[in-house]
N, C-alpha and C positions, 0 to 999 in steps of 0.2 A: 462537631468540626462543623466549620460554617463551609457556607457554598460558596463554589466557584465564583468567581464577580465575572463574566465576559463583557460586560458593558463599556471596556477601554481596554486599548492598545495594551499588554502588559504577557507576564508571566502568569502562567497557574500551576497549582501542583492540587493530582485530584487526592482523595483519602484512599486508603489500603485497610481495608478493600469500601470499595464506595462505588458511586455512579454520579453523573451528570449528563445534562443533556444541555447541547449548545442552541442557540436559539437561529432563528432563519435568521440571514443576513451579517453573521459574526463568520470571520475566516479563521481559521484554526491551523495548527501544525503538532502534531503528538509526537514526544521522543519516547522509547519505552526500553528505562534504565534497568529496571529489574522485573523480575517477574511476568506476567501478563495482562494484556487489557483485549475485549472485544469490543468493536465498536461497529455500529448498526450504523447506517443513513442510505443517503437518497443511490446511493454506487451500490450496495450492498456490506454486505458482513467481513472485515476484517479482523485477523487475529496479531495481534501485537506480540511478539516474543522480545527477548532479548539484543536490542541494538538495533529495531526496527523503525521505522517512522512513518508517519503518516501527511500531510496537508490536504485539506478539505476546505473547499470555498463554501461561501454563501447560502447554497440553496441544498448545500447535505445536509444539514441540522441533524447532526450527528449523534450518539447516543453511546457513553463510553461506562463501560463498567472494568473494575480491576479487583485483579485476588489479591489475597492478604498478602502475599509478599510484592506488592507491586510499587513501582517506582515510576511514574509516568507524567512525564512534564510537558505541558501545552503552555505555547502559545498564540495569543488574540493576534492577530495579526493587522496594520491599519491599511487601508486601500491604498496608500501612496509605494506601500511596496509592492513589486512587480514579482511575485512569487505565482505559480504554478499548481493545482492539482496533478497531489502525485504521491508515491507512495515508492520506500526504498529501503538500505539496510547500510548502517553507520560502520567505517571503515571503525579497528581499533584506536587510532589516532584520533579518531572525530567523536568517538563513543567517549573517549578521554578528558575531552573540552569539555562535550556533554555535561558528562559528571560534576567537573569541578565549578560549570555556569550552576548548577542544578544547587551544589553545595552551597553557593552565594545566594542563592535565592533563599534559603533557612529560614534567612532571617528574617524574612516576611513570613509574616502571619498566614494559613492558608486561606485559599481566598481571596485576599486580597492579590494586588497587581501593584508589579514593580517601577520606578521611576521612568518615564521613557528614557531618560537620560543613559540607564542602567541596561537598558533594551538591548543594544548595540553590539554588541559580542553575540548575542542571542542571533539577533537575526542575520548576520554575517554568516554565522554558521549554516544557519536553514540557506543562505545564497550558495554555498558550497557543498550541501547536499543537494541541491536541483541544479550541479553543474551539469550532467549529463541532459538532462529536460532542457536546459539552456542551449545546449549544442545541440539536440533534435529541434529547438524550433527555428531555427537558421534556415532549413530545410520547408520551413508550413510558408506557403503562398503570401507575398506581402511583401512590398520594397522596405518597410519599417519595421521596427521591432514595435511601435505600439500600433502599425497594422497587423501585424503576425501576432500578435498576443492575443484577444480573443476567439480568435480560432486556435490557437494553441490550447490554449483553457479549456475549449469547450472538447478539441481529440483526447486531451489528459483525462478528461472527466468520462467520460468513455473506454479510453484504456482502462480506469479503475472501474468503472462498472463490469468491463469483461473479466478485472479478474476479482470483482467482489460476488460474482457472480455463476462461479466457476463451472457448476454441474449444468448451468442455464442449457438448454439446445436455442442458440442462440440463428435468429433470421436479421440478415439488414436491414430488410425494412422495419425492424422495432429497433434495430441500432438508430437507424436516421431518426428516427421519430423520438430517441431520447435526447441523443443530438442536437434535434431541431435542424436537421442539414438535410437536404435531397442523399436520397442512399447512395447513386453515383457518383457523389460528388466527395462524400461522406469516404465510398473505398477509395475512390483519388489522392485524397489528400492525407488519408491515413497509411496510405501504401509509400506513400513520396514519405514521408516525418519519418516513418519503423519501420520500413523496408520490409512491412507483411499487409495483407486483406485484415480487414477487422475478423471476417470468423479464419482465415489462418493463424490467426495470433490466439484466436477462443481457443482454435486448438491445442497451443504450445505452453499456455495458462493449465488448459485439462493435464497435460503431459506434467508439467512441473505437479502440480498436485499429485499423482499419483508417485511422484519419484520422491514427495514426500511423507506421503502411506509407505510407501516402501522402508523408508528407511527407518519411520517408529516402529514400524513392526509387529503391530497390533492387527493386522488384516492380511492373508494369505493373498496371492495374485491374484488366484480367480475372482476373490470378493472385490479388491481394489478397481479390477478389467470391469466390472460391473459396475461399478459406484462410479467411474468415471465415464462409462458411454460404450465401451467396450465389450461385444458379445463374447471375445473369448480370449485365453490369458494369452495365447499367441500372438496373437493383433497386435494386443497393449506391448507385448514385451520387444514388436518388428517394430513399433512404433516409436518406443523410447532408444530401441538402440541408435534407426534415423533421426531422432531427436537430437541426443545426447553424443552419441560418435560411441566407437566399441569402446576404447577405454573406461570411460567415466561407466558404461555402463557396467563391466567387467566392475567395475570397483563397487559399485551399487548392486551385483549380484553376490556377489563373495561378502556383503555385507548382513545382505537379506538371508540368505539358505543357511548360516549357522541359526538365527532367531527361529526362522519359522520352525527349522529340525527341531531346537527345543522346544519349543510349543506342541509339539504332538504328542498323543499319548504313547 
């Protein structure tokens, strides 16, 4: 199996199972079409499940590891395309488009790069996946997109850092050092763009992680509380109710209780 080629803009497909390391200076986007892949980069560690996507800039230097069932399609992005670092999930119709485009790439040997004219549909899909980030960028300081883009990219990398270090006890000064911005300025523009301070966003990320652990059903509520930094299950459940709302929390509890009861001796 040939090693992926990251030397030029194009589409790459990772072997399954397999691993790849993206060199410094290469911006890549990855779409998980089947199975799972683990991404380790400067911003942290991410698990890509079916339907997930992630875009990392040239400073990230990600290392990807795919499982034996994985189909992970990557894009090496040219600097001329204004994409932002970030991650998200594909809607059903977007997933269908991604699968069709992946099937088109199967005529290209593993590790080779598609012709530039064949990449336009993939670039358009990536632009569509980043539509919410583009809307958020309009709230970033600056009179034009060209002025806003560098700061927005920095904010997106900081957001990824918070998402990639779920259990870290974050401090604003540490985040400011990562972003290369003054701490007060980072807090102000982060709130302006995302509606939350960096530390409040970190708390939401931690609670979202707790929800995933609850749904997986492999840990008790007490174990999850300790894992995500809460001393007691009661404080975690109260925080989750405030974060999710009563309706969503009730559905999660209805889903979790039978699984945890079944796991008791």
